[in-house]
Every structure is written in structure tokens, then in C-alpha cells.
The first five atom37 places (N, CA, C, CB, O) and aatype in JSON, in Angstrom:
{
  "aatype": [12, 14, 10, 13, 7, 2, 15, 13, 15, 14, 11, 11, 16, 14, 14, 1, 11, 17, 0, 15, 10, 15, 2, 10, 8, 10, 10, 3, 1, 15, 16, 1, 6, 9, 6, 10, 7, 10, 3, 18, 7, 16, 14, 15, 12, 2, 10, 0, 7, 5, 15, 10, 11, 13, 6, 2, 7, 8, 17, 19, 15, 6, 15, 7, 15, 13, 14, 7, 3, 1, 1, 6, 10, 5, 1, 10, 1, 11, 1, 2, 5, 5, 10, 6, 6, 6, 2, 2, 10, 10, 1, 10, 11, 19, 3, 9, 10, 10, 3, 12, 10, 15, 6, 16, 16, 0, 6, 15, 8, 10, 12, 6, 11, 6, 10, 6, 6, 10, 11, 5, 8, 15, 1, 1, 11, 11],
  "atom_mask": [
    [1, 1, 1, 1, 1],
    [1, 1, 1, 1, 1],
    [1, 1, 1, 1, 1],
    [1, 1, 1, 1, 1],
    [1, 1, 1, 0, 1],
    [1, 1, 1, 1, 1],
    [1, 1, 1, 1, 1],
    [1, 1, 1, 1, 1],
    [1, 1, 1, 1, 1],
    [1, 1, 1, 1, 1],
    [1, 1, 1, 1, 1],
    [1, 1, 1, 1, 1],
    [1, 1, 1, 1, 1],
    [1, 1, 1, 1, 1],
    [1, 1, 1, 1, 1],
    [1, 1, 1, 1, 1],
    [1, 1, 1, 1, 1],
    [1, 1, 1, 1, 1],
    [1, 1, 1, 1, 1],
    [1, 1, 1, 1, 1],
    [1, 1, 1, 1, 1],
    [1, 1, 1, 1, 1],
    [1, 1, 1, 1, 1],
    [1, 1, 1, 1, 1],
    [1, 1, 1, 1, 1],
    [1, 1, 1, 1, 1],
    [1, 1, 1, 1, 1],
    [1, 1, 1, 1, 1],
    [1, 1, 1, 1, 1],
    [1, 1, 1, 1, 1],
    [1, 1, 1, 1, 1],
    [1, 1, 1, 1, 1],
    [1, 1, 1, 1, 1],
    [1, 1, 1, 1, 1],
    [1, 1, 1, 1, 1],
    [1, 1, 1, 1, 1],
    [1, 1, 1, 0, 1],
    [1, 1, 1, 1, 1],
    [1, 1, 1, 1, 1],
    [1, 1, 1, 1, 1],
    [1, 1, 1, 0, 1],
    [1, 1, 1, 1, 1],
    [1, 1, 1, 1, 1],
    [1, 1, 1, 1, 1],
    [1, 1, 1, 1, 1],
    [1, 1, 1, 1, 1],
    [1, 1, 1, 1, 1],
    [1, 1, 1, 1, 1],
    [1, 1, 1, 0, 1],
    [1, 1, 1, 1, 1],
    [1, 1, 1, 1, 1],
    [1, 1, 1, 1, 1],
    [1, 1, 1, 1, 1],
    [1, 1, 1, 1, 1],
    [1, 1, 1, 1, 1],
    [1, 1, 1, 1, 1],
    [1, 1, 1, 0, 1],
    [1, 1, 1, 1, 1],
    [1, 1, 1, 1, 1],
    [1, 1, 1, 1, 1],
    [1, 1, 1, 1, 1],
    [1, 1, 1, 1, 1],
    [1, 1, 1, 1, 1],
    [1, 1, 1, 0, 1],
    [1, 1, 1, 1, 1],
    [1, 1, 1, 1, 1],
    [1, 1, 1, 1, 1],
    [1, 1, 1, 0, 1],
    [1, 1, 1, 1, 1],
    [1, 1, 1, 1, 1],
    [1, 1, 1, 1, 1],
    [1, 1, 1, 1, 1],
    [1, 1, 1, 1, 1],
    [1, 1, 1, 1, 1],
    [1, 1, 1, 1, 1],
    [1, 1, 1, 1, 1],
    [1, 1, 1, 1, 1],
    [1, 1, 1, 1, 1],
    [1, 1, 1, 1, 1],
    [1, 1, 1, 1, 1],
    [1, 1, 1, 1, 1],
    [1, 1, 1, 1, 1],
    [1, 1, 1, 1, 1],
    [1, 1, 1, 1, 1],
    [1, 1, 1, 1, 1],
    [1, 1, 1, 1, 1],
    [1, 1, 1, 1, 1],
    [1, 1, 1, 1, 1],
    [1, 1, 1, 1, 1],
    [1, 1, 1, 1, 1],
    [1, 1, 1, 1, 1],
    [1, 1, 1, 1, 1],
    [1, 1, 1, 1, 1],
    [1, 1, 1, 1, 1],
    [1, 1, 1, 1, 1],
    [1, 1, 1, 1, 1],
    [1, 1, 1, 1, 1],
    [1, 1, 1, 1, 1],
    [1, 1, 1, 1, 1],
    [1, 1, 1, 1, 1],
    [1, 1, 1, 1, 1],
    [1, 1, 1, 1, 1],
    [1, 1, 1, 1, 1],
    [1, 1, 1, 1, 1],
    [1, 1, 1, 1, 1],
    [1, 1, 1, 1, 1],
    [1, 1, 1, 1, 1],
    [1, 1, 1, 1, 1],
    [1, 1, 1, 1, 1],
    [1, 1, 1, 1, 1],
    [1, 1, 1, 1, 1],
    [1, 1, 1, 1, 1],
    [1, 1, 1, 1, 1],
    [1, 1, 1, 1, 1],
    [1, 1, 1, 1, 1],
    [1, 1, 1, 1, 1],
    [1, 1, 1, 1, 1],
    [1, 1, 1, 1, 1],
    [1, 1, 1, 1, 1],
    [1, 1, 1, 1, 1],
    [1, 1, 1, 1, 1],
    [1, 1, 1, 1, 1],
    [1, 1, 1, 1, 1],
    [1, 1, 1, 1, 1],
    [1, 1, 1, 1, 1],
    [1, 1, 1, 1, 1]
  ],
  "atom_positions": [
    [[98.48, 42.97, 162.43], [97.5, 43.53, 162.87], [97.58, 43.53, 164.32], [96.42, 42.99, 162.37], [98.01, 42.42, 164.65]],
    [[97.35, 44.34, 165.44], [98.22, 44.35, 166.81], [97.29, 43.56, 167.49], [98.57, 45.88, 167.62], [96.09, 43.45, 167.22]],
    [[97.74, 43.16, 168.14], [97.12, 42.1, 169.07], [95.64, 43.04, 170.01], [98.65, 41.45, 170.34], [94.41, 43.0, 170.1]],
    [[96.88, 43.87, 170.57], [96.48, 44.56, 171.5], [95.77, 46.08, 171.48], [97.47, 44.51, 172.11], [95.08, 46.86, 172.13]],
    [[96.61, 45.86, 170.0], [95.94, 48.06, 169.72], [94.38, 48.13, 169.1], [0.0, 0.0, 0.0], [93.84, 47.03, 168.95]],
    [[93.62, 49.31, 168.74], [93.05, 49.49, 168.53], [93.72, 49.32, 167.65], [92.48, 50.06, 168.9], [94.94, 49.45, 167.47]],
    [[92.03, 48.68, 166.4], [92.04, 48.19, 165.13], [90.99, 49.71, 164.49], [91.31, 46.31, 165.04], [91.31, 50.32, 163.47]],
    [[89.97, 50.0, 165.19], [89.15, 50.39, 165.31], [89.51, 51.62, 165.42], [88.55, 49.87, 165.99], [90.25, 51.76, 166.4]],
    [[89.28, 52.83, 164.72], [89.5, 54.38, 165.24], [88.21, 55.19, 163.96], [91.72, 55.05, 164.95], [88.33, 55.19, 162.74]],
    [[87.52, 55.56, 164.46], [86.25, 56.25, 163.47], [86.9, 57.35, 163.95], [84.34, 56.08, 163.73], [87.58, 57.55, 164.95]],
    [[86.19, 58.7, 162.02], [87.19, 59.99, 162.05], [86.31, 60.38, 163.0], [87.52, 61.09, 160.67], [85.24, 59.91, 163.37]],
    [[87.04, 61.45, 163.38], [85.56, 62.72, 163.96], [84.82, 63.87, 163.48], [85.86, 63.48, 165.01], [84.97, 64.99, 162.99]],
    [[83.75, 62.82, 163.94], [82.63, 64.34, 162.92], [82.9, 65.83, 163.03], [80.86, 64.49, 163.47], [83.46, 66.09, 164.09]],
    [[82.69, 66.77, 162.35], [82.3, 68.05, 161.84], [81.78, 68.64, 162.38], [81.78, 68.19, 161.0], [80.58, 68.4, 162.23]],
    [[81.97, 69.38, 163.04], [81.38, 69.73, 164.31], [79.92, 70.6, 163.78], [82.59, 70.72, 165.34], [80.09, 71.16, 162.69]],
    [[77.85, 70.88, 164.68], [77.66, 71.2, 163.97], [77.05, 72.59, 163.89], [77.32, 70.38, 163.66], [76.33, 72.69, 164.88]],
    [[77.02, 73.4, 163.38], [76.51, 74.16, 163.37], [75.16, 75.07, 164.22], [76.57, 73.85, 162.57], [74.05, 74.54, 164.22]],
    [[75.28, 75.92, 164.64], [74.87, 76.22, 166.06], [73.05, 77.17, 165.12], [76.56, 77.62, 167.27], [72.92, 78.23, 164.51]],
    [[72.53, 76.59, 165.3], [70.96, 76.8, 165.57], [70.25, 77.14, 166.2], [70.44, 76.26, 165.61], [69.88, 76.25, 166.96]],
    [[69.48, 78.62, 166.44], [68.95, 78.32, 167.29], [67.27, 77.96, 167.29], [69.39, 79.18, 167.95], [66.61, 78.18, 166.27]],
    [[66.88, 77.63, 168.03], [65.41, 76.78, 168.56], [64.44, 77.9, 167.87], [65.09, 76.57, 170.67], [63.33, 77.67, 167.39]],
    [[64.91, 78.8, 167.9], [63.45, 79.64, 168.27], [63.83, 80.57, 167.67], [62.9, 80.05, 169.79], [64.96, 80.96, 167.98]],
    [[63.07, 81.36, 166.52], [61.72, 81.1, 165.35], [62.26, 83.21, 165.87], [59.29, 79.77, 165.99], [62.67, 83.82, 164.88]],
    [[62.24, 84.01, 167.13], [62.14, 84.94, 167.56], [62.94, 85.96, 166.03], [62.75, 84.81, 169.12], [62.1, 86.33, 165.21]],
    [[63.96, 86.23, 165.81], [65.75, 86.53, 165.16], [64.24, 86.52, 163.93], [67.81, 84.84, 165.21], [63.45, 87.41, 164.23]],
    [[63.85, 85.79, 162.87], [62.89, 86.26, 161.74], [61.61, 86.65, 161.79], [62.77, 85.44, 160.93], [60.71, 86.24, 161.05]],
    [[61.48, 87.71, 162.95], [60.36, 88.18, 163.47], [61.06, 89.47, 162.85], [59.89, 87.94, 165.14], [62.27, 89.67, 163.01]],
    [[60.06, 90.52, 161.99], [60.04, 91.99, 162.24], [60.8, 93.18, 163.59], [58.63, 92.06, 162.31], [61.37, 92.4, 164.34]],
    [[60.97, 94.39, 164.05], [61.22, 93.89, 165.39], [59.56, 95.02, 165.82], [63.28, 94.37, 166.23], [60.02, 95.48, 166.87]],
    [[58.79, 95.37, 165.77], [57.41, 95.49, 166.2], [57.35, 93.98, 166.63], [56.24, 96.05, 165.0], [58.06, 93.65, 167.58]],
    [[56.62, 93.08, 166.06], [57.0, 92.22, 166.46], [57.44, 91.65, 167.45], [57.33, 92.15, 166.06], [56.9, 90.68, 167.98]],
    [[57.82, 91.85, 167.58], [59.52, 90.89, 168.29], [59.5, 92.16, 169.98], [61.97, 91.35, 166.52], [60.07, 91.79, 171.01]],
    [[58.78, 93.53, 169.91], [59.07, 94.49, 170.56], [57.66, 93.52, 171.46], [59.13, 96.26, 169.82], [57.52, 93.2, 172.64]],
    [[56.88, 93.32, 170.33], [55.89, 92.42, 170.7], [55.08, 91.69, 171.9], [56.24, 91.78, 170.26], [54.22, 91.77, 172.78]],
    [[56.23, 90.79, 171.11], [56.61, 89.24, 171.87], [57.66, 89.64, 173.16], [57.59, 87.97, 170.55], [57.46, 89.23, 174.3]],
    [[58.9, 90.56, 172.75], [59.36, 90.23, 174.33], [59.32, 91.62, 174.56], [60.97, 89.4, 174.73], [60.53, 91.81, 174.6]],
    [[58.92, 92.48, 174.7], [58.39, 93.36, 174.89], [58.26, 94.06, 177.14], [0.0, 0.0, 0.0], [57.67, 93.27, 177.88]],
    [[58.46, 94.56, 177.39], [57.65, 95.33, 178.32], [56.56, 95.48, 179.19], [57.46, 95.86, 177.97], [56.44, 95.4, 180.41]],
    [[55.89, 95.69, 178.35], [54.4, 96.05, 177.73], [53.41, 95.05, 177.83], [54.42, 96.34, 176.26], [52.78, 94.62, 176.87]],
    [[53.23, 94.58, 179.35], [52.77, 93.39, 179.78], [51.17, 93.67, 179.77], [53.44, 92.97, 181.21], [50.43, 92.71, 179.94]],
    [[50.55, 95.15, 179.55], [49.06, 94.61, 180.0], [49.05, 94.37, 181.41], [0.0, 0.0, 0.0], [49.67, 93.65, 182.19]],
    [[47.62, 95.69, 181.51], [47.36, 95.72, 182.9], [47.13, 94.45, 184.2], [46.29, 96.42, 182.8], [46.46, 93.42, 184.18]],
    [[47.76, 94.9, 184.98], [47.92, 93.46, 186.07], [45.66, 92.54, 186.52], [49.03, 94.61, 188.41], [44.65, 93.21, 186.74]],
    [[45.75, 91.51, 186.5], [44.72, 91.47, 186.91], [44.1, 90.42, 188.3], [44.24, 91.34, 185.78], [44.9, 89.86, 189.05]],
    [[43.3, 90.35, 188.4], [42.76, 88.82, 189.64], [41.44, 88.82, 189.94], [43.43, 88.82, 191.35], [40.85, 89.86, 189.66]],
    [[40.78, 87.91, 190.45], [39.76, 87.59, 190.77], [39.9, 87.09, 191.83], [39.21, 87.03, 190.07], [40.48, 86.01, 191.83]],
    [[39.55, 87.52, 192.83], [39.02, 87.46, 194.2], [37.5, 87.94, 194.7], [39.94, 88.22, 194.92], [36.92, 89.03, 194.74]],
    [[37.04, 86.19, 195.18], [35.89, 86.09, 195.68], [34.95, 86.22, 195.26], [35.76, 86.52, 196.34], [33.95, 86.63, 195.86]],
    [[35.02, 85.78, 193.6], [34.23, 85.59, 192.91], [34.46, 87.29, 191.82], [0.0, 0.0, 0.0], [34.26, 87.13, 190.61]],
    [[34.88, 88.82, 192.3], [34.78, 89.36, 191.6], [36.4, 89.75, 190.76], [33.96, 90.16, 192.19], [37.5, 89.76, 191.29]],
    [[36.05, 90.07, 189.2], [37.48, 89.96, 188.6], [37.9, 91.55, 189.11], [37.54, 89.6, 186.61], [36.96, 92.34, 189.23]],
    [[38.78, 91.87, 189.29], [39.03, 93.83, 189.61], [40.95, 93.51, 188.3], [39.57, 94.57, 192.74], [41.79, 92.63, 188.11]],
    [[40.62, 94.97, 187.78], [42.04, 95.13, 187.34], [42.91, 96.51, 188.76], [41.89, 95.87, 185.27], [42.68, 97.24, 189.73]],
    [[43.78, 96.09, 187.94], [45.14, 97.65, 188.56], [45.25, 98.96, 186.97], [47.77, 96.54, 188.84], [45.78, 99.0, 185.86]],
    [[44.57, 99.62, 187.64], [44.53, 101.15, 186.89], [44.86, 102.3, 187.8], [43.03, 101.53, 186.29], [44.17, 102.77, 188.7]],
    [[46.13, 102.67, 187.37], [46.5, 104.08, 188.06], [46.67, 103.91, 189.46], [45.39, 105.21, 187.87], [46.44, 104.89, 190.18]],
    [[46.99, 102.97, 189.93], [47.46, 102.69, 191.29], [46.69, 102.48, 192.35], [0.0, 0.0, 0.0], [47.06, 102.26, 193.5]],
    [[44.88, 102.61, 191.68], [44.4, 101.39, 192.74], [43.51, 100.05, 192.15], [43.35, 102.15, 193.92], [43.52, 99.69, 190.97]],
    [[43.15, 99.74, 192.68], [42.64, 97.43, 192.2], [40.12, 98.34, 191.66], [42.75, 95.08, 195.87], [39.04, 98.4, 192.25]],
    [[40.43, 98.55, 190.93], [38.83, 98.53, 190.17], [38.77, 97.58, 189.38], [38.36, 99.74, 189.29], [39.47, 97.0, 188.56]],
    [[36.91, 97.53, 190.16], [36.43, 95.84, 189.47], [35.44, 96.41, 188.02], [35.04, 94.58, 191.0], [34.51, 97.16, 187.71]],
    [[36.51, 95.35, 187.41], [36.59, 94.93, 186.1], [34.69, 94.94, 185.09], [37.41, 93.21, 186.36], [34.3, 95.5, 184.07]],
    [[34.08, 94.07, 186.04], [32.65, 94.21, 186.07], [31.55, 94.73, 186.13], [32.43, 93.98, 186.41], [30.47, 94.28, 185.73]],
    [[31.84, 95.89, 186.74], [31.62, 97.69, 186.88], [31.0, 96.94, 188.71], [0.0, 0.0, 0.0], [30.93, 96.03, 189.53]],
    [[30.76, 98.03, 188.35], [30.47, 98.78, 190.46], [28.44, 97.77, 190.97], [29.94, 102.17, 190.33], [27.65, 97.32, 190.14]],
    [[28.35, 97.78, 191.85], [27.25, 97.28, 192.83], [27.07, 98.31, 193.41], [27.48, 96.17, 193.77], [27.79, 99.25, 193.76]],
    [[25.77, 97.98, 193.53], [25.13, 98.26, 194.99], [25.25, 98.35, 196.05], [24.61, 97.88, 195.29], [25.15, 99.27, 196.86]],
    [[25.53, 97.06, 196.1], [25.85, 96.25, 197.41], [27.24, 97.07, 197.88], [0.0, 0.0, 0.0], [27.39, 97.57, 198.99]],
    [[28.4, 97.08, 196.62], [29.78, 97.36, 196.53], [30.36, 98.54, 197.41], [30.04, 97.62, 195.14], [31.29, 98.66, 198.2]],
    [[29.06, 99.61, 196.74], [28.8, 101.08, 197.41], [28.31, 101.01, 198.84], [27.66, 101.94, 196.58], [28.04, 102.08, 199.39]],
    [[28.16, 99.88, 199.52], [27.01, 100.06, 200.64], [28.18, 99.79, 201.2], [25.48, 99.17, 200.9], [28.65, 100.84, 201.63]],
    [[29.08, 98.61, 201.46], [29.89, 97.16, 201.23], [31.46, 98.32, 201.74], [29.77, 96.16, 198.93], [32.26, 98.2, 202.67]],
    [[31.36, 99.26, 200.76], [32.53, 99.9, 200.99], [32.7, 101.53, 201.98], [32.96, 100.04, 199.54], [33.77, 102.03, 202.32]],
    [[31.44, 102.02, 202.22], [31.02, 102.79, 203.31], [30.85, 102.5, 204.14], [30.32, 103.29, 203.33], [30.66, 103.23, 205.12]],
    [[30.83, 100.93, 204.1], [30.82, 101.25, 205.07], [32.07, 100.21, 206.33], [29.3, 101.27, 205.17], [32.19, 99.84, 207.5]],
    [[32.76, 100.18, 204.92], [34.38, 99.81, 205.32], [34.98, 101.09, 205.5], [35.31, 98.95, 204.12], [36.03, 101.06, 206.14]],
    [[34.61, 102.15, 205.12], [35.47, 103.69, 205.56], [35.07, 104.04, 206.95], [35.02, 105.19, 204.52], [35.87, 104.54, 207.74]],
    [[33.24, 103.63, 207.4], [33.38, 104.16, 208.41], [34.07, 103.83, 209.68], [32.49, 104.34, 208.55], [34.47, 104.26, 210.76]],
    [[33.93, 102.17, 208.4], [35.04, 101.76, 209.87], [36.02, 101.72, 210.52], [35.26, 101.15, 210.14], [36.36, 101.56, 211.7]],
    [[36.62, 101.98, 209.11], [38.51, 102.32, 209.06], [38.71, 103.95, 209.89], [39.28, 102.54, 206.84], [39.65, 104.35, 210.58]],
    [[37.27, 104.73, 209.45], [37.32, 106.43, 210.23], [37.76, 105.95, 211.54], [35.58, 107.49, 210.42], [38.79, 106.22, 212.16]],
    [[36.34, 104.8, 211.99], [36.28, 104.22, 213.44], [37.61, 103.97, 214.68], [35.74, 102.87, 213.13], [37.94, 104.28, 215.82]],
    [[38.07, 103.14, 213.43], [39.65, 102.52, 214.4], [40.69, 103.38, 213.73], [40.24, 100.51, 214.14], [41.71, 103.3, 214.41]],
    [[40.83, 104.01, 212.91], [41.76, 104.97, 213.61], [41.21, 106.35, 214.45], [42.66, 105.46, 212.5], [42.0, 107.18, 214.88]],
    [[40.19, 106.42, 214.56], [39.15, 108.14, 215.88], [40.43, 106.62, 217.24], [35.34, 108.12, 216.25], [41.21, 107.1, 218.06]],
    [[40.26, 104.77, 217.07], [40.21, 104.25, 218.37], [41.94, 104.24, 219.04], [39.42, 102.64, 218.23], [42.42, 104.0, 220.14]],
    [[42.63, 104.74, 217.33], [43.96, 104.29, 217.77], [44.82, 105.35, 217.88], [44.54, 103.34, 216.92], [46.04, 105.32, 218.01]],
    [[43.95, 106.45, 217.81], [44.67, 107.86, 217.8], [44.34, 108.52, 219.68], [43.71, 109.1, 216.23], [44.78, 109.28, 220.54]],
    [[43.37, 107.64, 219.45], [43.29, 107.86, 221.22], [43.6, 107.61, 222.34], [42.66, 107.76, 221.65], [43.53, 108.21, 223.41]],
    [[44.34, 105.57, 221.66], [45.61, 105.36, 222.38], [46.67, 105.49, 221.98], [45.76, 104.43, 222.8], [47.46, 104.55, 221.99]],
    [[47.05, 106.83, 221.44], [47.94, 106.33, 221.21], [48.36, 107.65, 222.23], [48.34, 105.91, 219.72], [49.33, 107.61, 222.99]],
    [[47.2, 109.15, 222.05], [47.45, 110.18, 223.36], [47.96, 109.02, 225.04], [45.42, 111.26, 223.67], [48.91, 109.04, 225.82]],
    [[46.82, 108.23, 224.9], [46.76, 107.41, 226.66], [47.93, 106.58, 226.72], [45.27, 106.19, 227.05], [48.4, 106.18, 227.78]],
    [[48.39, 106.31, 225.6], [50.36, 105.6, 225.95], [51.43, 107.11, 226.12], [51.28, 104.35, 223.88], [52.52, 107.01, 226.68]],
    [[51.07, 108.08, 225.73], [51.71, 109.42, 225.62], [51.97, 109.81, 226.92], [50.89, 110.46, 224.9], [53.06, 109.91, 227.48]],
    [[49.92, 110.22, 227.67], [50.37, 110.53, 229.51], [51.1, 108.86, 230.01], [48.36, 110.96, 230.85], [52.15, 108.49, 230.54]],
    [[50.37, 108.48, 229.7], [51.52, 106.91, 230.5], [52.44, 106.88, 230.98], [52.11, 105.93, 229.88], [52.87, 106.58, 232.1]],
    [[52.86, 107.27, 229.9], [55.05, 107.67, 229.64], [55.11, 108.63, 230.33], [55.95, 108.26, 227.9], [56.03, 108.74, 231.14]],
    [[53.8, 109.93, 230.15], [54.29, 110.98, 230.77], [53.83, 111.11, 232.57], [53.76, 112.19, 229.82], [53.8, 112.0, 233.42]],
    [[53.66, 110.3, 232.52], [52.95, 109.22, 234.22], [54.18, 108.4, 234.76], [51.41, 107.6, 233.77], [54.63, 109.06, 235.7]],
    [[54.66, 107.64, 234.65], [56.26, 106.52, 234.96], [56.83, 108.03, 235.03], [57.17, 105.03, 233.33], [56.73, 108.83, 235.97]],
    [[57.71, 108.25, 233.3], [58.92, 109.34, 233.74], [58.63, 110.33, 234.51], [59.52, 110.03, 232.68], [59.71, 110.86, 234.74]],
    [[57.32, 111.25, 235.38], [57.64, 111.56, 236.16], [57.46, 110.74, 237.28], [57.35, 112.46, 236.12], [58.17, 111.19, 238.18]],
    [[56.72, 109.55, 237.72], [56.95, 109.65, 238.94], [58.28, 108.84, 239.25], [55.77, 109.25, 239.65], [58.75, 109.21, 240.33]],
    [[58.86, 108.08, 238.78], [60.23, 107.96, 238.32], [61.12, 109.25, 238.46], [60.2, 107.55, 236.88], [60.95, 109.79, 239.55]],
    [[61.44, 109.48, 238.16], [62.3, 111.44, 238.38], [61.95, 111.3, 239.59], [61.57, 113.28, 237.52], [62.74, 110.67, 240.3]],
    [[60.76, 111.8, 240.18], [60.41, 111.78, 241.55], [60.95, 110.23, 242.54], [58.69, 111.98, 241.47], [61.02, 110.13, 243.76]],
    [[61.17, 109.47, 241.79], [62.04, 108.21, 242.86], [62.65, 108.31, 242.74], [62.19, 107.01, 243.04], [63.22, 108.28, 243.83]],
    [[63.75, 108.6, 241.51], [65.14, 109.13, 241.98], [65.32, 110.51, 242.58], [66.01, 109.13, 240.85], [66.47, 110.93, 242.67]],
    [[64.38, 111.23, 242.99], [64.97, 111.52, 244.07], [64.95, 111.67, 245.57], [65.16, 112.13, 243.82], [65.73, 112.04, 246.45]],
    [[63.52, 111.16, 245.45], [63.01, 110.8, 247.15], [64.64, 110.23, 247.2], [61.28, 109.28, 247.57], [65.47, 111.06, 247.56]],
    [[64.91, 109.48, 247.01], [65.87, 108.09, 246.18], [67.02, 108.45, 247.34], [66.58, 108.31, 243.95], [67.13, 107.91, 248.45]],
    [[68.01, 109.73, 246.65], [69.04, 111.13, 246.65], [69.04, 111.12, 248.53], [68.09, 113.05, 245.64], [69.65, 110.53, 249.42]],
    [[67.37, 112.67, 248.36], [67.58, 112.52, 249.62], [67.85, 111.69, 251.09], [67.07, 112.88, 249.63], [68.72, 111.77, 251.96]],
    [[66.63, 110.83, 250.92], [67.05, 110.04, 251.85], [68.86, 109.24, 252.02], [65.95, 109.09, 251.66], [69.44, 108.81, 253.02]],
    [[69.22, 109.31, 250.75], [70.75, 108.55, 251.7], [71.33, 109.77, 251.9], [72.08, 107.32, 250.78], [71.44, 109.76, 253.13]],
    [[71.76, 110.8, 251.54], [71.42, 112.7, 252.02], [71.59, 111.85, 253.77], [68.96, 113.86, 251.36], [72.52, 111.39, 254.43]],
    [[69.88, 112.01, 253.96], [69.54, 111.9, 254.83], [70.88, 111.31, 256.06], [68.42, 111.25, 254.45], [71.51, 111.72, 257.03]],
    [[70.72, 110.12, 255.22], [71.08, 109.21, 256.33], [72.64, 109.51, 256.48], [70.72, 107.55, 255.98], [72.87, 109.69, 257.68]],
    [[73.8, 109.63, 255.7], [75.34, 109.94, 255.4], [75.01, 111.61, 256.1], [75.97, 109.78, 253.3], [75.98, 112.18, 255.6]],
    [[74.35, 112.62, 256.85], [74.13, 113.68, 257.46], [74.16, 113.45, 258.51], [73.26, 114.26, 257.22], [74.85, 114.07, 259.32]],
    [[72.68, 111.53, 259.06], [72.63, 111.37, 260.11], [74.38, 110.79, 260.62], [71.35, 110.52, 260.25], [75.04, 111.48, 261.4]],
    [[74.74, 109.97, 260.27], [76.47, 109.39, 260.58], [77.43, 109.72, 260.83], [77.07, 108.95, 259.95], [78.43, 109.12, 261.22]],
    [[77.15, 111.19, 260.53], [78.42, 112.47, 260.96], [77.58, 112.93, 261.82], [79.07, 113.79, 259.76], [78.15, 113.06, 262.9]],
    [[76.53, 113.23, 261.85], [76.8, 113.58, 263.16], [76.55, 112.97, 264.57], [76.33, 114.52, 263.18], [75.91, 113.56, 265.44]],
    [[77.1, 111.72, 264.73], [76.55, 110.9, 266.12], [78.07, 110.61, 265.81], [75.03, 109.46, 266.26], [78.71, 109.85, 266.54]]
  ]
}
């Protein structure tokens, strides 16, 4: 019996067999496609107490449409049209102002150039 040696050396345990925690591999193909497939259904959300779902690229009310919704939608469309017209008018005004600014700048540069030429011409005469 060694004094400083290790008298206790346990045997190494054999490695465990890997077992999946998921039982999806036991399911048939169609069930696995339902569980893991890309068909998530239509997206839906609840906004301001109204359920909406996304169909054909648009959000549609699930609970049907109410007369108040149509009036609100019509009011919003009218406001949107007004804002688009106002935006177009403002863009036109900005374009006109930019044209006026560029014309004034060009005239100013031309006048400065003429003034400089006149100064040089008057210096030559002296």
C-alpha cells in the first residue's frame, strides 16, 4: 500500500448513447411538415380593440366592417388626398424658388465679373 499513491481508481464509465429529447422523429412526414413546415397561417394582430389579419397584401378587419369604419376610411382618404395636393403644391413652390435662386446667383456672378473687368479696364487707362 503506497503512502502517497492513489489507492482508489474507479473504472471509467462507458459513454452514454445519444438519445434525442424530441419525439418529432417518431412522427410521420405530414405531421412533421405541419409541426416544422413554413405554413404559419395568416398574421394577425389586435389594434385599438379591433382584430386585423393580413390577406393578399392588405390588413383586413376580422370582425367585419362597421359603418363607422367606412366613414373613418372615407375621411382618411379625403385627408390623404388633401395632403398629397398640398405636398405637390409645396414641391412646385420649392422648384420655383430654386429656379429663382439659381437665376439670381447667375446674374450676381455675371455682374461681379463685369465689375471686375471694368475695374481692370479703368486701371489700364490710368
